[in-house]
Every structure is written in structure tokens, then in C-alpha cells.
HTML snippet that shows the backbone in 3Dmol.js (N, CA, C, O; Angstrom):
<script src="https://3Dmol.org/build/3Dmol-min.js"></script>
<div id="view" style="width:600px;height:400px;position:relative"></div>
<script>
const pdb = `
ATOM      1  N   MET A   1     -32.492  34.772 -10.429  1.00  0.00           N
ATOM      2  CA  MET A   1     -33.556  35.801 -10.728  1.00  0.00           C
ATOM      3  C   MET A   1     -34.657  35.464 -11.943  1.00  0.00           C
ATOM      4  O   MET A   1     -34.397  35.688 -13.125  1.00  0.00           O
ATOM      5  N   ARG A   2     -35.651  35.018 -11.584  1.00  0.00           N
ATOM      6  CA  ARG A   2     -36.378  34.339 -12.847  1.00  0.00           C
ATOM      7  C   ARG A   2     -37.066  35.888 -13.492  1.00  0.00           C
ATOM      8  O   ARG A   2     -37.059  36.970 -12.906  1.00  0.00           O
ATOM      9  N   GLY A   3     -37.548  35.634 -14.653  1.00  0.00           N
ATOM     10  CA  GLY A   3     -37.800  37.073 -15.136  1.00  0.00           C
ATOM     11  C   GLY A   3     -36.936  38.270 -15.457  1.00  0.00           C
ATOM     12  O   GLY A   3     -37.372  39.419 -15.527  1.00  0.00           O
ATOM     13  N   TYR A   4     -35.812  37.953 -15.629  1.00  0.00           N
ATOM     14  CA  TYR A   4     -34.852  39.175 -15.572  1.00  0.00           C
ATOM     15  C   TYR A   4     -34.176  38.589 -16.808  1.00  0.00           C
ATOM     16  O   TYR A   4     -34.010  37.433 -17.197  1.00  0.00           O
ATOM     17  N   ILE A   5     -33.763  40.071 -17.407  1.00  0.00           N
ATOM     18  CA  ILE A   5     -32.763  39.351 -18.561  1.00  0.00           C
ATOM     19  C   ILE A   5     -31.057  39.497 -18.241  1.00  0.00           C
ATOM     20  O   ILE A   5     -30.647  40.439 -17.563  1.00  0.00           O
ATOM     21  N   THR A   6     -30.657  39.050 -18.484  1.00  0.00           N
ATOM     22  CA  THR A   6     -29.472  38.924 -17.438  1.00  0.00           C
ATOM     23  C   THR A   6     -28.164  39.472 -18.562  1.00  0.00           C
ATOM     24  O   THR A   6     -27.620  38.744 -19.392  1.00  0.00           O
ATOM     25  N   LEU A   7     -27.819  41.114 -18.292  1.00  0.00           N
ATOM     26  CA  LEU A   7     -26.762  40.870 -19.804  1.00  0.00           C
ATOM     27  C   LEU A   7     -25.342  41.090 -19.244  1.00  0.00           C
ATOM     28  O   LEU A   7     -25.017  41.681 -18.215  1.00  0.00           O
ATOM     29  N   ARG A   8     -24.466  40.388 -20.295  1.00  0.00           N
ATOM     30  CA  ARG A   8     -23.285  40.478 -19.713  1.00  0.00           C
ATOM     31  C   ARG A   8     -22.765  41.648 -19.842  1.00  0.00           C
ATOM     32  O   ARG A   8     -23.410  42.552 -20.371  1.00  0.00           O
ATOM     33  N   GLY A   9     -21.317  41.859 -19.309  1.00  0.00           N
ATOM     34  CA  GLY A   9     -20.433  42.864 -19.489  1.00  0.00           C
ATOM     35  C   GLY A   9     -20.963  43.659 -20.336  1.00  0.00           C
ATOM     36  O   GLY A   9     -21.701  44.641 -20.249  1.00  0.00           O
ATOM     37  N   ARG A  10     -20.132  42.686 -21.768  1.00  0.00           N
ATOM     38  CA  ARG A  10     -19.388  43.854 -22.724  1.00  0.00           C
ATOM     39  C   ARG A  10     -21.309  44.404 -23.738  1.00  0.00           C
ATOM     40  O   ARG A  10     -21.530  45.089 -24.736  1.00  0.00           O
ATOM     41  N   PHE A  11     -22.069  43.777 -22.941  1.00  0.00           N
ATOM     42  CA  PHE A  11     -23.255  45.056 -23.577  1.00  0.00           C
ATOM     43  C   PHE A  11     -23.277  46.280 -22.612  1.00  0.00           C
ATOM     44  O   PHE A  11     -23.730  47.347 -23.025  1.00  0.00           O
ATOM     45  N   TRP A  12     -22.835  46.170 -21.432  1.00  0.00           N
ATOM     46  CA  TRP A  12     -22.624  47.362 -20.472  1.00  0.00           C
ATOM     47  C   TRP A  12     -21.680  48.244 -21.020  1.00  0.00           C
ATOM     48  O   TRP A  12     -22.089  49.400 -21.128  1.00  0.00           O
ATOM     49  N   VAL A  13     -20.522  48.024 -21.399  1.00  0.00           N
ATOM     50  CA  VAL A  13     -18.935  48.741 -21.929  1.00  0.00           C
ATOM     51  C   VAL A  13     -19.946  48.970 -23.350  1.00  0.00           C
ATOM     52  O   VAL A  13     -20.739  49.886 -23.135  1.00  0.00           O
ATOM     53  N   GLU A  14     -20.057  48.552 -24.304  1.00  0.00           N
ATOM     54  CA  GLU A  14     -20.676  48.640 -25.275  1.00  0.00           C
ATOM     55  C   GLU A  14     -21.477  50.246 -25.116  1.00  0.00           C
ATOM     56  O   GLU A  14     -21.210  51.192 -25.857  1.00  0.00           O
ATOM     57  N   ALA A  15     -22.491  50.292 -23.993  1.00  0.00           N
ATOM     58  CA  ALA A  15     -23.558  50.992 -23.986  1.00  0.00           C
ATOM     59  C   ALA A  15     -22.657  52.125 -23.424  1.00  0.00           C
ATOM     60  O   ALA A  15     -22.697  53.296 -23.800  1.00  0.00           O
ATOM     61  N   GLY A  16     -22.077  51.760 -22.748  1.00  0.00           N
ATOM     62  CA  GLY A  16     -21.393  53.392 -22.237  1.00  0.00           C
ATOM     63  C   GLY A  16     -20.463  53.539 -22.939  1.00  0.00           C
ATOM     64  O   GLY A  16     -19.999  54.518 -22.354  1.00  0.00           O
ATOM     65  N   LEU A  17     -19.498  53.290 -24.080  1.00  0.00           N
ATOM     66  CA  LEU A  17     -19.181  53.985 -25.308  1.00  0.00           C
ATOM     67  C   LEU A  17     -19.449  54.358 -25.778  1.00  0.00           C
ATOM     68  O   LEU A  17     -18.842  55.264 -26.350  1.00  0.00           O
ATOM     69  N   ALA A  18     -20.972  53.932 -26.064  1.00  0.00           N
ATOM     70  CA  ALA A  18     -21.744  54.736 -27.534  1.00  0.00           C
ATOM     71  C   ALA A  18     -22.269  56.294 -26.073  1.00  0.00           C
ATOM     72  O   ALA A  18     -22.423  57.455 -26.450  1.00  0.00           O
ATOM     73  N   VAL A  19     -22.369  56.044 -25.168  1.00  0.00           N
ATOM     74  CA  VAL A  19     -22.633  57.271 -24.196  1.00  0.00           C
ATOM     75  C   VAL A  19     -21.661  58.389 -24.536  1.00  0.00           C
ATOM     76  O   VAL A  19     -21.757  59.393 -25.243  1.00  0.00           O
ATOM     77  N   LEU A  20     -20.808  57.934 -23.879  1.00  0.00           N
ATOM     78  CA  LEU A  20     -19.587  58.546 -23.768  1.00  0.00           C
ATOM     79  C   LEU A  20     -19.381  59.333 -25.408  1.00  0.00           C
ATOM     80  O   LEU A  20     -19.164  60.527 -25.619  1.00  0.00           O
ATOM     81  N   ALA A  21     -19.547  58.125 -26.506  1.00  0.00           N
ATOM     82  CA  ALA A  21     -19.045  59.396 -27.930  1.00  0.00           C
ATOM     83  C   ALA A  21     -20.351  60.157 -28.211  1.00  0.00           C
ATOM     84  O   ALA A  21     -20.241  60.953 -29.143  1.00  0.00           O
ATOM     85  N   LEU A  22     -21.173  60.121 -27.815  1.00  0.00           N
ATOM     86  CA  LEU A  22     -22.625  60.862 -28.678  1.00  0.00           C
ATOM     87  C   LEU A  22     -22.246  62.154 -27.993  1.00  0.00           C
ATOM     88  O   LEU A  22     -22.000  63.130 -28.702  1.00  0.00           O
ATOM     89  N   VAL A  23     -22.127  62.311 -25.767  1.00  0.00           N
ATOM     90  CA  VAL A  23     -21.676  63.330 -25.319  1.00  0.00           C
ATOM     91  C   VAL A  23     -20.463  63.990 -25.864  1.00  0.00           C
ATOM     92  O   VAL A  23     -20.437  65.221 -25.846  1.00  0.00           O
ATOM     93  N   LEU A  24     -19.242  63.190 -26.448  1.00  0.00           N
ATOM     94  CA  LEU A  24     -18.368  64.033 -27.058  1.00  0.00           C
ATOM     95  C   LEU A  24     -18.757  64.983 -28.460  1.00  0.00           C
ATOM     96  O   LEU A  24     -18.337  66.126 -28.634  1.00  0.00           O
ATOM     97  N   THR A  25     -19.735  64.169 -29.491  1.00  0.00           N
ATOM     98  CA  THR A  25     -19.962  64.676 -30.714  1.00  0.00           C
ATOM     99  C   THR A  25     -20.856  65.874 -30.187  1.00  0.00           C
ATOM    100  O   THR A  25     -20.503  67.022 -30.460  1.00  0.00           O
ATOM    101  N   LEU A  26     -22.193  65.610 -29.316  1.00  0.00           N
ATOM    102  CA  LEU A  26     -22.464  67.059 -28.556  1.00  0.00           C
ATOM    103  C   LEU A  26     -21.702  68.352 -28.073  1.00  0.00           C
ATOM    104  O   LEU A  26     -21.885  69.534 -28.364  1.00  0.00           O
ATOM    105  N   LEU A  27     -20.761  67.726 -27.215  1.00  0.00           N
ATOM    106  CA  LEU A  27     -19.911  68.654 -26.835  1.00  0.00           C
ATOM    107  C   LEU A  27     -19.023  69.522 -27.832  1.00  0.00           C
ATOM    108  O   LEU A  27     -18.788  70.728 -27.759  1.00  0.00           O
ATOM    109  N   THR A  28     -18.565  68.548 -28.837  1.00  0.00           N
ATOM    110  CA  THR A  28     -17.459  69.462 -29.844  1.00  0.00           C
ATOM    111  C   THR A  28     -18.775  69.939 -30.933  1.00  0.00           C
ATOM    112  O   THR A  28     -18.420  70.425 -32.007  1.00  0.00           O
ATOM    113  N   LEU A  29     -20.093  69.820 -30.694  1.00  0.00           N
ATOM    114  CA  LEU A  29     -20.797  70.794 -31.521  1.00  0.00           C
ATOM    115  C   LEU A  29     -20.755  72.022 -31.013  1.00  0.00           C
ATOM    116  O   LEU A  29     -20.383  73.103 -31.470  1.00  0.00           O
ATOM    117  N   LEU A  30     -21.280  71.617 -29.804  1.00  0.00           N
ATOM    118  CA  LEU A  30     -21.740  72.789 -29.211  1.00  0.00           C
ATOM    119  C   LEU A  30     -20.705  73.921 -29.007  1.00  0.00           C
ATOM    120  O   LEU A  30     -20.912  75.106 -29.272  1.00  0.00           O
ATOM    121  N   ASN A  31     -19.454  73.349 -28.450  1.00  0.00           N
ATOM    122  CA  ASN A  31     -18.271  74.374 -28.131  1.00  0.00           C
ATOM    123  C   ASN A  31     -16.758  73.461 -28.630  1.00  0.00           C
ATOM    124  O   ASN A  31     -16.073  72.985 -27.724  1.00  0.00           O
ATOM    125  N   GLY A  32     -16.374  73.294 -29.913  1.00  0.00           N
ATOM    126  CA  GLY A  32     -14.990  72.839 -29.956  1.00  0.00           C
ATOM    127  C   GLY A  32     -13.987  72.881 -29.308  1.00  0.00           C
ATOM    128  O   GLY A  32     -13.111  72.015 -29.306  1.00  0.00           O
ATOM    129  N   GLU A  33     -13.998  74.380 -28.379  1.00  0.00           N
ATOM    130  CA  GLU A  33     -12.624  74.883 -27.901  1.00  0.00           C
ATOM    131  C   GLU A  33     -11.900  74.043 -27.060  1.00  0.00           C
ATOM    132  O   GLU A  33     -10.680  73.916 -26.963  1.00  0.00           O
ATOM    133  N   TRP A  34     -13.324  73.162 -26.121  1.00  0.00           N
ATOM    134  CA  TRP A  34     -12.124  72.152 -25.506  1.00  0.00           C
ATOM    135  C   TRP A  34     -11.357  71.273 -25.164  1.00  0.00           C
ATOM    136  O   TRP A  34     -11.066  70.650 -24.143  1.00  0.00           O
ATOM    137  N   ILE A  35     -10.884  71.364 -26.909  1.00  0.00           N
ATOM    138  CA  ILE A  35     -10.274  70.382 -27.509  1.00  0.00           C
ATOM    139  C   ILE A  35      -8.661  71.285 -27.320  1.00  0.00           C
ATOM    140  O   ILE A  35      -7.597  70.678 -27.198  1.00  0.00           O
ATOM    141  N   GLU A  36      -8.717  72.064 -27.324  1.00  0.00           N
ATOM    142  CA  GLU A  36      -7.708  73.523 -27.308  1.00  0.00           C
ATOM    143  C   GLU A  36      -7.113  73.347 -25.469  1.00  0.00           C
ATOM    144  O   GLU A  36      -6.076  72.971 -24.923  1.00  0.00           O
ATOM    145  N   TRP A  37      -8.802  73.997 -24.903  1.00  0.00           N
ATOM    146  CA  TRP A  37      -8.323  73.712 -23.529  1.00  0.00           C
ATOM    147  C   TRP A  37      -8.139  72.798 -22.850  1.00  0.00           C
ATOM    148  O   TRP A  37      -7.998  72.936 -21.635  1.00  0.00           O
ATOM    149  N   LEU A  38      -8.083  71.429 -23.552  1.00  0.00           N
ATOM    150  CA  LEU A  38      -7.858  70.395 -22.219  1.00  0.00           C
ATOM    151  C   LEU A  38      -5.978  70.530 -22.838  1.00  0.00           C
ATOM    152  O   LEU A  38      -5.218  70.828 -21.916  1.00  0.00           O
ATOM    153  N   THR A  39      -5.487  70.394 -23.826  1.00  0.00           N
ATOM    154  CA  THR A  39      -4.262  70.367 -24.374  1.00  0.00           C
ATOM    155  C   THR A  39      -3.645  71.091 -24.697  1.00  0.00           C
ATOM    156  O   THR A  39      -2.830  70.765 -25.560  1.00  0.00           O
ATOM    157  N   GLY A  40      -3.652  72.126 -24.339  1.00  0.00           N
ATOM    158  CA  GLY A  40      -3.684  74.017 -24.590  1.00  0.00           C
ATOM    159  C   GLY A  40      -2.727  73.805 -26.137  1.00  0.00           C
ATOM    160  O   GLY A  40      -1.714  74.457 -26.395  1.00  0.00           O
ATOM    161  N   MET A  41      -3.288  72.828 -26.964  1.00  0.00           N
ATOM    162  CA  MET A  41      -2.312  72.750 -28.965  1.00  0.00           C
ATOM    163  C   MET A  41      -4.003  73.703 -29.422  1.00  0.00           C
ATOM    164  O   MET A  41      -5.182  73.821 -29.091  1.00  0.00           O
ATOM    165  N   ASP A  42      -2.838  74.230 -30.517  1.00  0.00           N
ATOM    166  CA  ASP A  42      -4.333  74.664 -31.894  1.00  0.00           C
ATOM    167  C   ASP A  42      -3.866  73.955 -33.027  1.00  0.00           C
ATOM    168  O   ASP A  42      -3.978  74.625 -34.053  1.00  0.00           O
ATOM    169  N   PRO A  43      -3.294  72.629 -33.221  1.00  0.00           N
ATOM    170  CA  PRO A  43      -3.203  72.114 -34.378  1.00  0.00           C
ATOM    171  C   PRO A  43      -4.209  72.178 -35.797  1.00  0.00           C
ATOM    172  O   PRO A  43      -3.768  71.756 -36.866  1.00  0.00           O
ATOM    173  N   ASP A  44      -5.121  72.553 -35.723  1.00  0.00           N
ATOM    174  CA  ASP A  44      -5.935  73.308 -36.674  1.00  0.00           C
ATOM    175  C   ASP A  44      -5.918  74.254 -36.639  1.00  0.00           C
ATOM    176  O   ASP A  44      -6.985  74.685 -37.078  1.00  0.00           O
ATOM    177  N   ARG A  45      -4.906  75.443 -36.177  1.00  0.00           N
ATOM    178  CA  ARG A  45      -4.901  76.959 -36.264  1.00  0.00           C
ATOM    179  C   ARG A  45      -6.119  77.867 -36.111  1.00  0.00           C
ATOM    180  O   ARG A  45      -6.154  78.967 -36.662  1.00  0.00           O
ATOM    181  N   GLY A  46      -6.728  77.582 -35.651  1.00  0.00           N
ATOM    182  CA  GLY A  46      -8.069  77.806 -35.509  1.00  0.00           C
ATOM    183  C   GLY A  46      -9.219  77.802 -36.502  1.00  0.00           C
ATOM    184  O   GLY A  46     -10.030  78.704 -36.291  1.00  0.00           O
ATOM    185  N   ASP A  47      -9.501  76.971 -37.585  1.00  0.00           N
ATOM    186  CA  ASP A  47      -9.577  77.031 -38.956  1.00  0.00           C
ATOM    187  C   ASP A  47     -10.856  76.338 -38.217  1.00  0.00           C
ATOM    188  O   ASP A  47     -11.936  76.702 -38.683  1.00  0.00           O
ATOM    189  N   GLY A  48     -10.920  75.369 -37.106  1.00  0.00           N
ATOM    190  CA  GLY A  48     -12.309  74.264 -36.775  1.00  0.00           C
ATOM    191  C   GLY A  48     -11.667  72.996 -37.296  1.00  0.00           C
ATOM    192  O   GLY A  48     -11.085  72.418 -36.379  1.00  0.00           O
ATOM    193  N   SER A  49     -11.578  72.395 -38.403  1.00  0.00           N
ATOM    194  CA  SER A  49     -11.219  71.393 -39.185  1.00  0.00           C
ATOM    195  C   SER A  49     -10.917  70.412 -38.732  1.00  0.00           C
ATOM    196  O   SER A  49     -10.924  69.425 -39.468  1.00  0.00           O
ATOM    197  N   LEU A  50     -10.423  70.239 -36.966  1.00  0.00           N
ATOM    198  CA  LEU A  50      -9.868  69.613 -35.638  1.00  0.00           C
ATOM    199  C   LEU A  50     -11.795  68.924 -35.579  1.00  0.00           C
ATOM    200  O   LEU A  50     -12.185  67.756 -35.571  1.00  0.00           O
ATOM    201  N   GLU A  51     -12.350  69.825 -35.557  1.00  0.00           N
ATOM    202  CA  GLU A  51     -13.274  69.863 -34.722  1.00  0.00           C
ATOM    203  C   GLU A  51     -14.441  68.919 -35.054  1.00  0.00           C
ATOM    204  O   GLU A  51     -15.121  68.100 -34.437  1.00  0.00           O
ATOM    205  N   TRP A  52     -14.354  69.482 -36.514  1.00  0.00           N
ATOM    206  CA  TRP A  52     -15.207  68.734 -38.011  1.00  0.00           C
ATOM    207  C   TRP A  52     -14.962  67.023 -37.258  1.00  0.00           C
ATOM    208  O   TRP A  52     -15.796  66.419 -36.582  1.00  0.00           O
ATOM    209  N   ILE A  53     -13.775  66.617 -37.584  1.00  0.00           N
ATOM    210  CA  ILE A  53     -12.607  66.249 -37.903  1.00  0.00           C
ATOM    211  C   ILE A  53     -13.475  64.967 -36.696  1.00  0.00           C
ATOM    212  O   ILE A  53     -14.132  63.964 -36.973  1.00  0.00           O
ATOM    213  N   VAL A  54     -13.059  65.642 -35.187  1.00  0.00           N
ATOM    214  CA  VAL A  54     -13.700  64.742 -33.793  1.00  0.00           C
ATOM    215  C   VAL A  54     -14.616  64.262 -34.253  1.00  0.00           C
ATOM    216  O   VAL A  54     -14.599  63.043 -34.421  1.00  0.00           O
ATOM    217  N   VAL A  55     -16.279  65.370 -34.806  1.00  0.00           N
ATOM    218  CA  VAL A  55     -16.949  64.964 -34.181  1.00  0.00           C
ATOM    219  C   VAL A  55     -17.588  63.923 -35.154  1.00  0.00           C
ATOM    220  O   VAL A  55     -18.325  63.018 -34.762  1.00  0.00           O
ATOM    221  N   ALA A  56     -17.150  64.186 -36.802  1.00  0.00           N
ATOM    222  CA  ALA A  56     -17.013  62.942 -37.388  1.00  0.00           C
ATOM    223  C   ALA A  56     -16.844  61.653 -36.734  1.00  0.00           C
ATOM    224  O   ALA A  56     -17.751  60.883 -37.048  1.00  0.00           O
ATOM    225  N   ALA A  57     -15.971  61.142 -35.911  1.00  0.00           N
ATOM    226  CA  ALA A  57     -14.819  59.984 -35.788  1.00  0.00           C
ATOM    227  C   ALA A  57     -15.676  60.192 -34.581  1.00  0.00           C
ATOM    228  O   ALA A  57     -16.557  59.899 -35.389  1.00  0.00           O
ATOM    229  N   CYS A  58     -16.414  60.447 -33.233  1.00  0.00           N
ATOM    230  CA  CYS A  58     -16.886  60.747 -31.984  1.00  0.00           C
ATOM    231  C   CYS A  58     -18.360  59.979 -32.519  1.00  0.00           C
ATOM    232  O   CYS A  58     -18.887  59.108 -31.827  1.00  0.00           O
ATOM    233  N   PHE A  59     -18.947  60.431 -33.856  1.00  0.00           N
ATOM    234  CA  PHE A  59     -20.770  59.928 -34.232  1.00  0.00           C
ATOM    235  C   PHE A  59     -19.986  58.408 -34.746  1.00  0.00           C
ATOM    236  O   PHE A  59     -20.166  57.295 -34.251  1.00  0.00           O
ATOM    237  N   PHE A  60     -19.394  58.650 -35.491  1.00  0.00           N
ATOM    238  CA  PHE A  60     -19.020  57.337 -36.715  1.00  0.00           C
ATOM    239  C   PHE A  60     -18.663  55.791 -34.720  1.00  0.00           C
ATOM    240  O   PHE A  60     -18.857  54.579 -34.811  1.00  0.00           O
ATOM    241  N   ALA A  61     -18.332  56.281 -33.802  1.00  0.00           N
ATOM    242  CA  ALA A  61     -18.054  55.380 -33.059  1.00  0.00           C
ATOM    243  C   ALA A  61     -19.099  55.418 -32.353  1.00  0.00           C
ATOM    244  O   ALA A  61     -19.111  54.413 -31.643  1.00  0.00           O
ATOM    245  N   PHE A  62     -20.187  56.204 -32.137  1.00  0.00           N
ATOM    246  CA  PHE A  62     -21.316  56.075 -31.579  1.00  0.00           C
ATOM    247  C   PHE A  62     -22.209  54.930 -32.293  1.00  0.00           C
ATOM    248  O   PHE A  62     -22.584  53.914 -31.708  1.00  0.00           O
ATOM    249  N   LEU A  63     -22.471  55.215 -33.524  1.00  0.00           N
ATOM    250  CA  LEU A  63     -22.997  54.056 -34.344  1.00  0.00           C
ATOM    251  C   LEU A  63     -22.260  53.059 -34.458  1.00  0.00           C
ATOM    252  O   LEU A  63     -22.342  53.019 -35.685  1.00  0.00           O
ATOM    253  N   VAL A  64     -21.625  52.240 -34.223  1.00  0.00           N
ATOM    254  CA  VAL A  64     -20.539  50.939 -34.584  1.00  0.00           C
ATOM    255  C   VAL A  64     -21.246  50.343 -32.876  1.00  0.00           C
ATOM    256  O   VAL A  64     -21.742  49.245 -32.624  1.00  0.00           O
ATOM    257  N   CYS A  65     -21.000  51.786 -31.752  1.00  0.00           N
ATOM    258  CA  CYS A  65     -21.113  50.898 -30.353  1.00  0.00           C
ATOM    259  C   CYS A  65     -22.406  50.951 -29.954  1.00  0.00           C
ATOM    260  O   CYS A  65     -22.560  51.004 -28.734  1.00  0.00           O
ATOM    261  N   VAL A  66     -23.650  50.954 -30.811  1.00  0.00           N
ATOM    262  CA  VAL A  66     -24.851  51.029 -30.951  1.00  0.00           C
ATOM    263  C   VAL A  66     -24.775  49.797 -31.057  1.00  0.00           C
ATOM    264  O   VAL A  66     -24.836  48.838 -30.288  1.00  0.00           O
ATOM    265  N   ALA A  67     -24.539  50.071 -32.850  1.00  0.00           N
ATOM    266  CA  ALA A  67     -25.084  48.203 -33.343  1.00  0.00           C
ATOM    267  C   ALA A  67     -24.577  47.207 -32.468  1.00  0.00           C
ATOM    268  O   ALA A  67     -25.402  46.407 -32.027  1.00  0.00           O
ATOM    269  N   MET A  68     -22.620  47.016 -31.905  1.00  0.00           N
ATOM    270  CA  MET A  68     -22.792  46.450 -31.232  1.00  0.00           C
ATOM    271  C   MET A  68     -23.456  46.064 -29.779  1.00  0.00           C
ATOM    272  O   MET A  68     -23.677  44.904 -29.432  1.00  0.00           O
ATOM    273  N   ALA A  69     -23.742  47.257 -28.968  1.00  0.00           N
ATOM    274  CA  ALA A  69     -24.764  46.865 -27.847  1.00  0.00           C
ATOM    275  C   ALA A  69     -26.008  45.941 -28.108  1.00  0.00           C
ATOM    276  O   ALA A  69     -26.498  44.953 -27.561  1.00  0.00           O
ATOM    277  N   ARG A  70     -26.380  46.980 -29.557  1.00  0.00           N
ATOM    278  CA  ARG A  70     -28.046  45.807 -29.984  1.00  0.00           C
ATOM    279  C   ARG A  70     -27.712  44.772 -30.542  1.00  0.00           C
ATOM    280  O   ARG A  70     -28.576  44.179 -31.188  1.00  0.00           O
ATOM    281  N   LEU A  71     -26.353  44.225 -30.469  1.00  0.00           N
ATOM    282  CA  LEU A  71     -26.172  43.023 -31.203  1.00  0.00           C
ATOM    283  C   LEU A  71     -26.180  41.895 -30.091  1.00  0.00           C
ATOM    284  O   LEU A  71     -26.673  40.767 -30.107  1.00  0.00           O
ATOM    285  N   GLU A  72     -25.521  42.528 -29.192  1.00  0.00           N
ATOM    286  CA  GLU A  72     -25.441  42.168 -27.357  1.00  0.00           C
ATOM    287  C   GLU A  72     -26.757  41.670 -26.859  1.00  0.00           C
ATOM    288  O   GLU A  72     -26.875  40.740 -26.061  1.00  0.00           O
ATOM    289  N   TRP A  73     -27.825  42.413 -27.431  1.00  0.00           N
ATOM    290  CA  TRP A  73     -29.476  42.433 -26.693  1.00  0.00           C
ATOM    291  C   TRP A  73     -29.711  41.857 -27.278  1.00  0.00           C
ATOM    292  O   TRP A  73     -30.879  41.615 -26.973  1.00  0.00           O
ATOM    293  N   ARG A  74     -29.318  40.926 -28.623  1.00  0.00           N
ATOM    294  CA  ARG A  74     -30.531  40.282 -29.178  1.00  0.00           C
ATOM    295  C   ARG A  74     -30.013  38.875 -29.170  1.00  0.00           C
ATOM    296  O   ARG A  74     -30.587  37.826 -29.466  1.00  0.00           O
ATOM    297  N   ARG A  75     -28.865  39.091 -28.786  1.00  0.00           N
ATOM    298  CA  ARG A  75     -28.410  37.259 -28.339  1.00  0.00           C
ATOM    299  C   ARG A  75     -28.261  36.798 -27.073  1.00  0.00           C
ATOM    300  O   ARG A  75     -27.624  35.778 -26.809  1.00  0.00           O
ATOM    301  N   THR A  76     -29.098  37.847 -25.843  1.00  0.00           N
ATOM    302  CA  THR A  76     -29.669  37.103 -24.327  1.00  0.00           C
ATOM    303  C   THR A  76     -30.165  36.504 -24.427  1.00  0.00           C
ATOM    304  O   THR A  76     -31.277  36.853 -24.825  1.00  0.00           O
ATOM    305  N   PRO A  77     -30.036  35.551 -24.285  1.00  0.00           N
ATOM    306  CA  PRO A  77     -31.440  34.738 -23.895  1.00  0.00           C
ATOM    307  C   PRO A  77     -32.625  35.501 -22.954  1.00  0.00           C
ATOM    308  O   PRO A  77     -32.408  36.289 -22.034  1.00  0.00           O
ATOM    309  N   LEU A  78     -34.191  34.951 -23.544  1.00  0.00           N
ATOM    310  CA  LEU A  78     -35.415  35.714 -22.892  1.00  0.00           C
ATOM    311  C   LEU A  78     -34.963  34.902 -21.599  1.00  0.00           C
ATOM    312  O   LEU A  78     -34.125  34.004 -21.516  1.00  0.00           O
ATOM    313  N   PRO A  79     -35.636  35.386 -20.770  1.00  0.00           N
ATOM    314  CA  PRO A  79     -36.146  34.259 -19.136  1.00  0.00           C
ATOM    315  C   PRO A  79     -36.898  33.356 -19.146  1.00  0.00           C
ATOM    316  O   PRO A  79     -37.900  33.954 -18.752  1.00  0.00           O
ATOM    317  N   ALA A  80     -37.269  32.163 -19.319  1.00  0.00           N
ATOM    318  CA  ALA A  80     -38.206  31.101 -19.511  1.00  0.00           C
ATOM    319  C   ALA A  80     -39.306  30.967 -18.057  1.00  0.00           C
ATOM    320  O   ALA A  80     -40.187  30.108 -18.026  1.00  0.00           O
TER     321      ALA A  80
END
`;
const viewer = $3Dmol.createViewer("view");
viewer.addModel(pdb, "pdb");
viewer.setStyle({}, {cartoon: {color: "spectrum"}});
viewer.zoomTo();
viewer.render();
</script>
């Protein structure tokens, strides 16, 4: 199809992972108890340190995925 940018599947995977990481970051910021609810364990014994580690890791993953998706977007040739 002429006039449309054709993006590789890699872009969509990276963009999807970025969205997932952002959702997990926001979910953990709003209510970190989902980790204990999902696993049934309380590894930080209620002090909240695990939640902050998850927030930092998910936000870092979000930034990396956005950067990779942006690179993939820029590598895509424009239609003639």
C-alpha cells in the first residue's frame, strides 16, 4: 500500500512492552499490594521496599522499551 509506513513486528513488541511496563509502574504506585495478592507472599514484610524496587525496575524497562521503539520507528523508511 502506497503512502503508509510499514513497521516491523519488533516495533509493536517494544511498544507493547513499554505500555505494559508503564501500566505496572502506575499500578504499583497506586496500590503495591497487588504483588502480595498475586503471589500470596510478603517478601518485604510490609515495609514497602519491594514495591519501590518494582516501580523503579518497571519504569526503567518502560524507558528502555520506548527508546528501542523510537529507534525502530526512525529506522523505518518513509514511503516514496
